[in-house]
VMD Tcl script that builds the backbone (N, CA, C; Angstrom):
set m [mol new atoms 417]
animate dup $m
set s [atomselect $m all]
$s set {name element resname resid chain x y z} {
  {N N MET 1 A 115.714 137.496 130.442}
  {CA C MET 1 A 114.427 137.702 129.797}
  {C C MET 1 A 113.820 139.059 130.140}
  {N N SER 2 A 114.599 139.936 130.738}
  {CA C SER 2 A 114.056 141.233 131.130}
  {C C SER 2 A 114.371 142.333 130.120}
  {N N CYS 3 A 115.035 141.991 129.022}
  {CA C CYS 3 A 115.423 142.966 128.009}
  {C C CYS 3 A 114.260 143.222 127.045}
  {N N LEU 4 A 114.041 144.507 126.739}
  {CA C LEU 4 A 113.008 144.917 125.789}
  {C C LEU 4 A 113.615 145.885 124.787}
  {N N PHE 5 A 113.025 145.938 123.620}
  {CA C PHE 5 A 113.355 146.954 122.625}
  {C C PHE 5 A 112.184 147.913 122.527}
  {N N GLY 6 A 112.491 149.190 122.346}
  {CA C GLY 6 A 111.482 150.199 122.062}
  {C C GLY 6 A 111.770 150.804 120.701}
  {N N PHE 7 A 110.713 151.149 119.974}
  {CA C PHE 7 A 110.864 151.706 118.631}
  {C C PHE 7 A 110.068 152.996 118.493}
  {N N ASP 8 A 110.721 153.989 117.885}
  {CA C ASP 8 A 110.066 155.226 117.458}
  {C C ASP 8 A 110.078 155.186 115.938}
  {N N VAL 9 A 108.934 154.894 115.345}
  {CA C VAL 9 A 108.846 154.666 113.907}
  {C C VAL 9 A 108.641 155.975 113.164}
  {N N GLY 10 A 109.499 156.207 112.180}
  {CA C GLY 10 A 109.376 157.382 111.329}
  {C C GLY 10 A 109.471 156.987 109.870}
  {N N THR 11 A 109.294 157.953 108.994}
  {CA C THR 11 A 109.364 157.661 107.562}
  {C C THR 11 A 110.796 157.631 107.051}
  {N N LYS 12 A 111.734 158.238 107.799}
  {CA C LYS 12 A 113.136 158.262 107.377}
  {C C LYS 12 A 114.054 157.480 108.309}
  {N N VAL 13 A 113.640 157.372 109.567}
  {CA C VAL 13 A 114.472 156.713 110.574}
  {C C VAL 13 A 113.565 155.994 111.574}
  {N N VAL 14 A 114.027 154.839 112.039}
  {CA C VAL 14 A 113.387 154.152 113.160}
  {C C VAL 14 A 114.362 154.233 114.330}
  {N N GLY 15 A 113.933 154.905 115.386}
  {CA C GLY 15 A 114.749 154.969 116.593}
  {C C GLY 15 A 114.586 153.681 117.371}
  {N N VAL 16 A 115.698 153.169 117.903}
  {CA C VAL 16 A 115.679 151.922 118.671}
  {C C VAL 16 A 116.303 152.189 120.038}
  {N N ALA 17 A 115.643 151.681 121.059}
  {CA C ALA 17 A 116.164 151.774 122.425}
  {C C ALA 17 A 116.116 150.390 123.047}
  {N N VAL 18 A 116.950 150.194 124.052}
  {CA C VAL 18 A 116.952 148.950 124.807}
  {C C VAL 18 A 116.594 149.285 126.242}
  {N N GLY 19 A 115.791 148.429 126.844}
  {CA C GLY 19 A 115.381 148.675 128.212}
  {C C GLY 19 A 115.435 147.408 129.037}
  {N N ASN 20 A 115.301 147.605 130.347}
  {CA C ASN 20 A 115.365 146.502 131.279}
  {C C ASN 20 A 114.150 146.575 132.191}
  {N N ARG 21 A 113.363 145.520 132.185}
  {CA C ARG 21 A 112.146 145.488 132.995}
  {C C ARG 21 A 112.480 145.519 134.493}
  {N N LEU 22 A 113.574 144.901 134.900}
  {CA C LEU 22 A 113.929 144.847 136.322}
  {C C LEU 22 A 114.263 146.221 136.886}
  {N N THR 23 A 115.006 147.016 136.122}
  {CA C THR 23 A 115.400 148.346 136.599}
  {C C THR 23 A 114.427 149.435 136.164}
  {N N GLY 24 A 113.581 149.130 135.160}
  {CA C GLY 24 A 112.640 150.127 134.652}
  {C C GLY 24 A 113.310 151.234 133.872}
  {N N THR 25 A 114.519 150.957 133.363}
  {CA C THR 25 A 115.270 151.980 132.639}
  {C C THR 25 A 115.391 151.619 131.159}
  {N N ALA 26 A 115.688 152.630 130.366}
  {CA C ALA 26 A 115.900 152.449 128.931}
  {C C ALA 26 A 116.972 153.417 128.473}
  {N N ARG 27 A 117.629 153.043 127.383}
  {CA C ARG 27 A 118.621 153.958 126.801}
  {C C ARG 27 A 118.585 153.854 125.288}
  {N N ALA 28 A 118.920 154.961 124.658}
  {CA C ALA 28 A 118.973 155.022 123.191}
  {C C ALA 28 A 120.016 154.027 122.694}
  {N N LEU 29 A 119.684 153.352 121.603}
  {CA C LEU 29 A 120.589 152.341 121.071}
  {C C LEU 29 A 121.044 152.674 119.656}
  {N N ALA 30 A 120.092 152.961 118.752}
  {CA C ALA 30 A 120.461 153.192 117.351}
  {C C ALA 30 A 119.365 153.959 116.625}
  {N N ALA 31 A 119.772 154.636 115.578}
  {CA C ALA 31 A 118.844 155.275 114.640}
  {C C ALA 31 A 119.019 154.529 113.317}
  {N N VAL 32 A 118.018 153.743 112.957}
  {CA C VAL 32 A 118.105 152.863 111.796}
  {C C VAL 32 A 117.416 153.537 110.610}
  {N N PRO 33 A 118.125 153.667 109.491}
  {CA C PRO 33 A 117.520 154.339 108.336}
  {C C PRO 33 A 116.361 153.557 107.728}
  {N N VAL 34 A 115.440 154.306 107.130}
  {CA C VAL 34 A 114.310 153.737 106.388}
  {C C VAL 34 A 114.471 154.188 104.947}
  {N N ARG 35 A 114.421 153.233 104.037}
  {CA C ARG 35 A 114.516 153.555 102.610}
  {C C ARG 35 A 113.355 152.917 101.872}
  {N N ASP 36 A 112.685 153.707 101.061}
  {CA C ASP 36 A 111.528 153.215 100.297}
  {C C ASP 36 A 110.507 152.531 101.202}
  {N N GLY 37 A 110.299 153.099 102.386}
  {CA C GLY 37 A 109.315 152.566 103.312}
  {C C GLY 37 A 109.766 151.351 104.104}
  {N N GLU 38 A 110.994 150.914 103.897}
  {CA C GLU 38 A 111.508 149.721 104.581}
  {C C GLU 38 A 112.657 150.083 105.512}
  {N N PRO 39 A 112.572 149.656 106.783}
  {CA C PRO 39 A 113.720 149.882 107.662}
  {C C PRO 39 A 114.881 148.993 107.227}
  {N N ASP 40 A 116.060 149.334 107.639}
  {CA C ASP 40 A 117.242 148.517 107.356}
  {C C ASP 40 A 117.140 147.255 108.221}
  {N N TRP 41 A 116.530 146.234 107.649}
  {CA C TRP 41 A 116.278 145.000 108.401}
  {C C TRP 41 A 117.569 144.322 108.847}
  {N N GLN 42 A 118.618 144.434 108.065}
  {CA C GLN 42 A 119.888 143.807 108.467}
  {C C GLN 42 A 120.393 144.398 109.776}
  {N N THR 43 A 120.296 145.708 109.906}
  {CA C THR 43 A 120.726 146.359 111.148}
  {C C THR 43 A 119.822 145.949 112.305}
  {N N LEU 44 A 118.514 145.946 112.080}
  {CA C LEU 44 A 117.585 145.525 113.136}
  {C C LEU 44 A 117.832 144.069 113.531}
  {N N ASP 45 A 118.077 143.208 112.542}
  {CA C ASP 45 A 118.366 141.797 112.831}
  {C C ASP 45 A 119.622 141.663 113.684}
  {N N ALA 46 A 120.653 142.440 113.349}
  {CA C ALA 46 A 121.911 142.384 114.105}
  {C C ALA 46 A 121.698 142.856 115.545}
  {N N LEU 47 A 120.928 143.927 115.729}
  {CA C LEU 47 A 120.638 144.411 117.077}
  {C C LEU 47 A 119.874 143.359 117.880}
  {N N ARG 48 A 118.925 142.721 117.236}
  {CA C ARG 48 A 118.154 141.678 117.917}
  {C C ARG 48 A 119.055 140.526 118.349}
  {N N ARG 49 A 119.936 140.087 117.462}
  {CA C ARG 49 A 120.851 138.983 117.803}
  {C C ARG 49 A 121.776 139.373 118.961}
  {N N GLU 50 A 122.205 140.629 118.974}
  {CA C GLU 50 A 123.115 141.085 120.017}
  {C C GLU 50 A 122.438 141.186 121.381}
  {N N TRP 51 A 121.228 141.733 121.426}
  {CA C TRP 51 A 120.573 142.030 122.696}
  {C C TRP 51 A 119.548 140.985 123.141}
  {N N LEU 52 A 119.019 140.194 122.224}
  {CA C LEU 52 A 118.028 139.154 122.521}
  {C C LEU 52 A 116.847 139.657 123.360}
  {N N PRO 53 A 116.126 140.658 122.853}
  {CA C PRO 53 A 114.981 141.164 123.620}
  {C C PRO 53 A 113.883 140.105 123.718}
  {N N ALA 54 A 113.156 140.145 124.821}
  {CA C ALA 54 A 112.050 139.220 125.037}
  {C C ALA 54 A 110.721 139.839 124.607}
  {N N GLU 55 A 110.712 141.154 124.443}
  {CA C GLU 55 A 109.483 141.868 124.099}
  {C C GLU 55 A 109.842 143.122 123.314}
  {N N LEU 56 A 108.920 143.542 122.466}
  {CA C LEU 56 A 109.120 144.745 121.656}
  {C C LEU 56 A 108.004 145.735 121.968}
  {N N VAL 57 A 108.356 147.011 122.010}
  {CA C VAL 57 A 107.388 148.067 122.285}
  {C C VAL 57 A 107.484 149.089 121.154}
  {N N VAL 58 A 106.371 149.352 120.507}
  {CA C VAL 58 A 106.327 150.294 119.393}
  {C C VAL 58 A 105.485 151.494 119.802}
  {N N GLY 59 A 106.059 152.675 119.628}
  {CA C GLY 59 A 105.328 153.900 119.917}
  {C C GLY 59 A 104.203 154.104 118.919}
  {N N LEU 60 A 103.029 154.428 119.433}
  {CA C LEU 60 A 101.852 154.646 118.597}
  {C C LEU 60 A 101.573 156.144 118.529}
  {N N PRO 61 A 101.843 156.754 117.364}
  {CA C PRO 61 A 101.626 158.201 117.245}
  {C C PRO 61 A 100.139 158.537 117.130}
  {N N LEU 62 A 99.658 159.289 118.084}
  {CA C LEU 62 A 98.271 159.743 118.102}
  {C C LEU 62 A 98.275 161.263 118.088}
  {N N ASP 63 A 97.170 161.857 117.647}
  {CA C ASP 63 A 97.122 163.315 117.664}
  {C C ASP 63 A 96.842 163.783 119.096}
  {N N ASN 64 A 96.764 165.080 119.292}
  {CA C ASN 64 A 96.601 165.637 120.640}
  {C C ASN 64 A 95.316 165.192 121.323}
  {N N ASP 65 A 94.323 164.800 120.526}
  {CA C ASP 65 A 93.050 164.334 121.076}
  {C C ASP 65 A 93.035 162.821 121.293}
  {N N GLY 66 A 94.162 162.168 121.027}
  {CA C GLY 66 A 94.238 160.721 121.196}
  {C C GLY 66 A 93.681 159.926 120.030}
  {N N LYS 67 A 93.463 160.613 118.923}
  {CA C LYS 67 A 92.915 159.936 117.740}
  {C C LYS 67 A 94.041 159.521 116.809}
  {N N GLU 68 A 93.742 158.517 116.000}
  {CA C GLU 68 A 94.744 158.026 115.054}
  {C C GLU 68 A 94.951 159.031 113.930}
  {N N GLN 69 A 96.135 158.971 113.351}
  {CA C GLN 69 A 96.538 159.839 112.252}
  {C C GLN 69 A 97.271 158.960 111.229}
  {N N PRO 70 A 97.681 159.507 110.086}
  {CA C PRO 70 A 98.349 158.678 109.070}
  {C C PRO 70 A 99.567 157.909 109.592}
  {N N MET 71 A 100.399 158.511 110.442}
  {CA C MET 71 A 101.579 157.806 110.956}
  {C C MET 71 A 101.206 156.648 111.891}
  {N N THR 72 A 99.989 156.692 112.430}
  {CA C THR 72 A 99.539 155.603 113.291}
  {C C THR 72 A 99.499 154.306 112.499}
  {N N ARG 73 A 99.013 154.374 111.279}
  {CA C ARG 73 A 98.956 153.174 110.419}
  {C C ARG 73 A 100.357 152.654 110.117}
  {N N THR 74 A 101.299 153.579 109.886}
  {CA C THR 74 A 102.693 153.184 109.620}
  {C C THR 74 A 103.270 152.443 110.826}
  {N N ALA 75 A 103.040 152.958 112.012}
  {CA C ALA 75 A 103.548 152.322 113.233}
  {C C ALA 75 A 102.890 150.961 113.446}
  {N N ARG 76 A 101.592 150.864 113.213}
  {CA C ARG 76 A 100.902 149.576 113.363}
  {C C ARG 76 A 101.456 148.544 112.371}
  {N N ARG 77 A 101.693 148.984 111.151}
  {CA C ARG 77 A 102.258 148.081 110.136}
  {C C ARG 77 A 103.644 147.599 110.560}
  {N N PHE 78 A 104.473 148.518 111.059}
  {CA C PHE 78 A 105.800 148.145 111.537}
  {C C PHE 78 A 105.681 147.130 112.679}
  {N N ALA 79 A 104.769 147.380 113.618}
  {CA C ALA 79 A 104.570 146.469 114.751}
  {C C ALA 79 A 104.195 145.069 114.267}
  {N N GLU 80 A 103.320 144.992 113.277}
  {CA C GLU 80 A 102.928 143.689 112.729}
  {C C GLU 80 A 104.124 142.987 112.097}
  {N N ARG 81 A 104.920 143.746 111.387}
  {CA C ARG 81 A 106.062 143.157 110.687}
  {C C ARG 81 A 107.137 142.660 111.649}
  {N N VAL 82 A 107.451 143.435 112.705}
  {CA C VAL 82 A 108.473 142.963 113.646}
  {C C VAL 82 A 107.951 141.783 114.465}
  {N N ALA 83 A 106.660 141.775 114.764}
  {CA C ALA 83 A 106.083 140.639 115.495}
  {C C ALA 83 A 106.225 139.363 114.672}
  {N N GLU 84 A 105.928 139.479 113.386}
  {CA C GLU 84 A 106.033 138.323 112.496}
  {C C GLU 84 A 107.492 137.926 112.277}
  {N N ARG 85 A 108.340 138.894 112.069}
  {CA C ARG 85 A 109.751 138.619 111.756}
  {C C ARG 85 A 110.490 137.982 112.934}
  {N N TYR 86 A 110.226 138.474 114.149}
  {CA C TYR 86 A 110.981 138.021 115.310}
  {C C TYR 86 A 110.206 137.067 116.225}
  {N N ALA 87 A 108.946 136.830 115.927}
  {CA C ALA 87 A 108.108 135.930 116.735}
  {C C ALA 87 A 108.181 136.298 118.224}
  {N N LEU 88 A 108.046 137.597 118.484}
  {CA C LEU 88 A 108.068 138.110 119.849}
  {C C LEU 88 A 106.795 138.912 120.105}
  {N N PRO 89 A 106.384 139.002 121.373}
  {CA C PRO 89 A 105.226 139.847 121.665}
  {C C PRO 89 A 105.557 141.315 121.423}
  {N N VAL 90 A 104.573 142.032 120.891}
  {CA C VAL 90 A 104.734 143.455 120.611}
  {C C VAL 90 A 103.616 144.217 121.307}
  {N N ALA 91 A 104.003 145.228 122.055}
  {CA C ALA 91 A 103.043 146.121 122.700}
  {C C ALA 91 A 103.080 147.458 121.975}
  {N N LEU 92 A 101.924 148.050 121.809}
  {CA C LEU 92 A 101.822 149.402 121.264}
  {C C LEU 92 A 101.531 150.340 122.427}
  {N N THR 93 A 102.216 151.479 122.450}
  {CA C THR 93 A 101.999 152.427 123.535}
  {C C THR 93 A 101.969 153.851 122.997}
  {N N ASP 94 A 101.139 154.657 123.596}
  {CA C ASP 94 A 100.973 156.061 123.211}
  {C C ASP 94 A 102.327 156.767 123.277}
  {N N GLU 95 A 102.697 157.392 122.183}
  {CA C GLU 95 A 104.004 158.056 122.142}
  {C C GLU 95 A 103.901 159.576 122.137}
  {N N ARG 96 A 102.721 160.101 122.405}
  {CA C ARG 96 A 102.581 161.555 122.410}
  {C C ARG 96 A 103.603 162.185 123.340}
  {N N MET 97 A 104.228 163.214 122.881}
  {CA C MET 97 A 105.202 164.021 123.613}
  {C C MET 97 A 106.591 163.377 123.703}
  {N N SER 98 A 106.791 162.190 123.137}
  {CA C SER 98 A 108.111 161.548 123.244}
  {C C SER 98 A 109.167 162.321 122.462}
  {N N SER 99 A 108.819 162.836 121.304}
  {CA C SER 99 A 109.803 163.586 120.517}
  {C C SER 99 A 110.191 164.887 121.215}
  {N N GLN 100 A 109.212 165.537 121.845}
  {CA C GLN 100 A 109.504 166.768 122.563}
  {C C GLN 100 A 110.406 166.485 123.766}
  {N N GLU 101 A 110.144 165.392 124.477}
  {CA C GLU 101 A 110.974 165.033 125.622}
  {C C GLU 101 A 112.385 164.658 125.165}
  {N N ALA 102 A 112.487 163.943 124.047}
  {CA C ALA 102 A 113.810 163.588 123.513}
  {C C ALA 102 A 114.583 164.846 123.128}
  {N N ALA 103 A 113.900 165.811 122.505}
  {CA C ALA 103 A 114.555 167.070 122.131}
  {C C ALA 103 A 114.987 167.840 123.378}
  {N N ARG 104 A 114.162 167.822 124.417}
  {CA C ARG 104 A 114.511 168.498 125.668}
  {C C ARG 104 A 115.760 167.860 126.284}
  {N N ARG 105 A 115.811 166.526 126.283}
  {CA C ARG 105 A 116.974 165.830 126.830}
  {C C ARG 105 A 118.231 166.141 126.017}
  {N N PHE 106 A 118.067 166.190 124.699}
  {CA C PHE 106 A 119.206 166.499 123.841}
  {C C PHE 106 A 119.718 167.911 124.137}
  {N N ALA 107 A 118.798 168.881 124.248}
  {CA C ALA 107 A 119.185 170.265 124.533}
  {C C ALA 107 A 119.873 170.361 125.898}
  {N N ALA 108 A 119.370 169.622 126.879}
  {CA C ALA 108 A 119.995 169.632 128.205}
  {C C ALA 108 A 121.403 169.039 128.127}
  {N N GLY 109 A 121.569 167.990 127.348}
  {CA C GLY 109 A 122.893 167.398 127.156}
  {C C GLY 109 A 123.851 168.346 126.465}
  {N N ARG 110 A 123.350 169.091 125.485}
  {CA C ARG 110 A 124.189 170.094 124.796}
  {C C ARG 110 A 124.611 171.174 125.789}
  {N N ALA 111 A 123.671 171.637 126.605}
  {CA C ALA 111 A 123.974 172.691 127.570}
  {C C ALA 111 A 124.989 172.210 128.611}
  {N N ALA 112 A 124.916 170.922 128.959}
  {CA C ALA 112 A 125.841 170.362 129.942}
  {C C ALA 112 A 127.173 169.964 129.324}
  {N N GLY 113 A 127.244 170.023 127.998}
  {CA C GLY 113 A 128.479 169.667 127.311}
  {C C GLY 113 A 128.672 168.173 127.092}
  {N N THR 114 A 127.608 167.390 127.329}
  {CA C THR 114 A 127.721 165.938 127.149}
  {C C THR 114 A 127.243 165.476 125.781}
  {N N ARG 115 A 126.650 166.370 125.022}
  {CA C ARG 115 A 126.181 166.050 123.673}
  {C C ARG 115 A 126.733 167.065 122.690}
  {N N LYS 116 A 127.007 166.591 121.474}
  {CA C LYS 116 A 127.482 167.470 120.403}
  {C C LYS 116 A 126.378 167.637 119.376}
  {N N ARG 117 A 126.501 168.677 118.585}
  {CA C ARG 117 A 125.523 168.910 117.531}
  {C C ARG 117 A 125.423 167.699 116.610}
  {N N SER 118 A 126.556 167.038 116.358}
  {CA C SER 118 A 126.555 165.870 115.470}
  {C C SER 118 A 125.784 164.693 116.063}
  {N N ASP 119 A 125.493 164.736 117.362}
  {CA C ASP 119 A 124.705 163.674 118.003}
  {C C ASP 119 A 123.212 163.802 117.698}
  {N N ALA 120 A 122.801 164.868 117.037}
  {CA C ALA 120 A 121.382 165.116 116.792}
  {C C ALA 120 A 120.719 163.979 116.031}
  {N N LYS 121 A 121.497 163.250 115.230}
  {CA C LYS 121 A 120.909 162.141 114.470}
  {C C LYS 121 A 120.383 161.047 115.396}
  {N N SER 122 A 120.856 161.021 116.638}
  {CA C SER 122 A 120.417 159.986 117.579}
  {C C SER 122 A 119.158 160.384 118.344}
  {N N ILE 123 A 118.569 161.516 118.002}
  {CA C ILE 123 A 117.382 161.973 118.735}
  {C C ILE 123 A 116.214 161.006 118.560}
  {N N ASP 124 A 116.145 160.318 117.434}
  {CA C ASP 124 A 115.086 159.326 117.230}
  {C C ASP 124 A 115.269 158.139 118.173}
  {N N ALA 125 A 116.507 157.751 118.408}
  {CA C ALA 125 A 116.782 156.679 119.359}
  {C C ALA 125 A 116.439 157.130 120.773}
  {N N GLU 126 A 116.701 158.390 121.072}
  {CA C GLU 126 A 116.333 158.938 122.390}
  {C C GLU 126 A 114.819 158.951 122.549}
  {N N ALA 127 A 114.096 159.268 121.482}
  {CA C ALA 127 A 112.628 159.227 121.532}
  {C C ALA 127 A 112.150 157.798 121.803}
  {N N ALA 128 A 112.825 156.811 121.222}
  {CA C ALA 128 A 112.483 155.411 121.481}
  {C C ALA 128 A 112.710 155.080 122.958}
  {N N ALA 129 A 113.762 155.639 123.556}
  {CA C ALA 129 A 114.020 155.417 124.980}
  {C C ALA 129 A 112.905 156.027 125.828}
  {N N VAL 130 A 112.443 157.208 125.448}
  {CA C VAL 130 A 111.340 157.859 126.171}
  {C C VAL 130 A 110.081 156.991 126.081}
  {N N ILE 131 A 109.797 156.474 124.892}
  {CA C ILE 131 A 108.635 155.602 124.681}
  {C C ILE 131 A 108.744 154.370 125.576}
  {N N LEU 132 A 109.908 153.755 125.584}
  {CA C LEU 132 A 110.106 152.540 126.361}
  {C C LEU 132 A 110.029 152.819 127.861}
  {N N GLU 133 A 110.593 153.911 128.315}
  {CA C GLU 133 A 110.507 154.280 129.733}
  {C C GLU 133 A 109.054 154.489 130.145}
  {N N SER 134 A 108.297 155.161 129.303}
  {CA C SER 134 A 106.876 155.406 129.573}
  {C C SER 134 A 106.124 154.082 129.691}
  {N N TYR 135 A 106.424 153.156 128.788}
  {CA C TYR 135 A 105.800 151.841 128.814}
  {C C TYR 135 A 106.150 151.096 130.101}
  {N N LEU 136 A 107.420 151.137 130.487}
  {CA C LEU 136 A 107.874 150.417 131.682}
  {C C LEU 136 A 107.221 150.956 132.949}
  {N N VAL 137 A 106.975 152.252 132.994}
  {CA C VAL 137 A 106.319 152.861 134.157}
  {C C VAL 137 A 104.875 152.374 134.249}
  {N N GLN 138 A 104.215 152.210 133.105}
  {CA C GLN 138 A 102.830 151.785 133.073}
  {C C GLN 138 A 102.670 150.293 133.348}
  {N N ALA 139 A 103.680 149.519 132.980}
  {CA C ALA 139 A 103.577 148.046 133.056}
  {C C ALA 139 A 103.666 147.531 134.471}
}
mol reanalyze $m
mol bondsrecalc $m
mol representation Tube
mol addrep $m
């Protein structure tokens, strides 16, 4: 029951990460496409069945002043939908700077030779891992 999912919600891709409350760690899992405003629910359903998370964490995009912006509504809507679909608790957490940290990690991996340019599509999943790690530190 210590498994959690983290989500970085975007208009084209939803990044998914898996984390563990006991270890306080998270890792990128998948970048799920969004089409016509809808995430690929079949892929999300399959990930849920495989990992059986007990809780979901959705990154809440706020502007630099901590105020809501248009993407905030998109993330809130996604959070409502996954809560209803999976009947699991959903936490919303400030995701400011998660994309920058994910990009920094990706660049460091490229410099170390552990990441390839073709891995760039997984940066959204890495952002979800950053969101989930931030949540776990606060919890």
